[in-house]
C-alpha positions, 0 to 999 in steps of 0.5 A, a space after each residue: 410394487 412399492 420397490 419398482 415405483 421408487 426405482 422408476 421415480 429415482 430413474 426419472 429424477 436422474 434423467 431430468 438432472 442430466 437433461 438440465 445439465 444440473 446436479 452436483 457433477 456440473 458444480 465447481 470443485 467444492 461446490 458453488 458455495 465454496 468460499 474463495 481462499 486468499 493468502 495475504 502476505 503483508 509487509 508488517 506493522 511499521 506505521 499507522 498507514 500499514 495498520 489501517 491497510 491491514 484492517 481494511 483488507 481483513 474487514 473487506 475479506 469478511 464482508 466479501 465472504 472470502 477466507 483470508 489467510 494473513 501473514 505479517 513479514 515484519 518488514 523482511 523479504 525472506 518472511 514474505 517469500 516463505 508465506 507465499 510458498 506456504 500459500 502455494 502448498 496449501 493451494 489457495 485460490 489467489 495470493 495478494 501481497 504488498 512487496 517489502 522491496 521491488 526486486 527478487 520476486 520472479 522465482 517465487 511468483 513463477 512458483 505460483 504461476 506454475 501452480 496456477 494460483 493468480 497473484 495480485 500486487 497491492 500498494 507496492 509493485 515489483 520490478 520484473 520484466 515478466 508481467 505474466 507473473 501477476 495479474 494486476 497491481 492495486 495501489 497509488 501512484 507513488 511518483 505522482 505523490 512525490 511530484 505533488 509534494 515538490 510542486 507545493 514546495 516550488 509554489 511555496 518558495 517562489 518568493 525566497 531569494 536564498 537557497 532553500 535547504 531540504 533534507 529527505 527522510 526516505 522510506 524503506 531502501 529499495 521499496 517502490 514508494 521510497 524509489 518512486 516518491 524520491 523520483 517525483 519530488 526531485 523531478 518537481 523541484 528541478 523547476 526551481 534551482 534554489 531548491 537543494 537536497 542537502 542530505 537524504 537517508 532512510 527512516 524505514 517508514 517508522 516514527 523512531 527512524 524518522 526521529 533518528 535520522 532528523 536528529 542526525 540531520 540537525 547535528 550535521 546541518 546548521 541550516 535546514 529549511 524544509 523536511 520532506 518525509 516519505 511518510 507521515 510517521 517519519 515526519 512525526 518522528 522528525 517533529 520530536 527531533 526538531 522540538 528537542 533541538 529547540 526549534 519550532 516545526 512547521 515554522 523554523 523548518 517546514 515539513 512535507 509528508 505522504 499518507 494523511 493518517 489521523 496522527 499526521 493530519 492532527 499535526 497538520 491541523 496544529 501547523 507542525 506539519 505544512 503539507 500532506 499528500 494523501 496515500 489511501 491505505 483503504 484498499 480492501 474492497 477493491 482487492 476483494 473485488 479484483 480477486 473475484 473478477 480474476 477468479 471468474 476469468 474476467 479481464 482486469 486492468 494491468 494497474 488499478 490506481 487509487 484516487 487521492 488528494 492533498 491537504 493543507 492545514 485548513 483542509 486537514 482541520 475540516 477533514 479530521 472529524 470524519 477521518 477513517 484512519 
């Protein structure tokens, strides 16, 4: 009798579940509580900005409940491609990466697309005619950053009567921020024919690179008025070279940088840098939100631009006590 009652109860329960559309059969693969797995291929750890960016991604993934598989490419494209292929083999849910350079990604991105793994670009874009290879790009408008730097210099140099000699310390050759910041800066300074770029070389976004390039500039150019460095770390390296040459950074040679990391802001507050255009590394929260939306089948914008500002010496001094990076 007990057996018959038990069978009847089980049959009724199964019927109820089927009628409601419930039960494990209707749940997504791995269950409704399955964690999203993200493969993230980082450029490297070339600057204070990048370190803060990595921390933001890692902490935001933890907060969002996303399982993050992280790799450091050490600024080598081949390492990033290897990492992305590894993520494809591991069948992660979504891939995000900040490309070392703009070109040469179509093949591996096609592999991800064929595997039905969506890709999100962060911080840096790729130069590809096929926009279907990635879902969205999250990051700054690098051209605008360069323009802001150039516009400040145009305003600052209004009263100058002689030629203003500028040296440019570029970022990593072929990278989106280096290409775009150069373009934006050059577009802005065209407004004043007195402003001349007399030398331009890559410092690879590093402090040591900025110092080496600035040392060469000082050796080969007797009259330098302004340094435009593509990031704070290069500008901080330039400061070391300028001081070693017996000159005063910020006075004898004006310095403009991009990023606004704590070390750069400290130098700006001390008057060693004259102007900084912000480029926020805190992209983690937005990245996790975008990943969830993409995997839920929601439509996301092709480009998500971060909101950023600029800093003078006075503004840097005020902002420093609460600076997160």
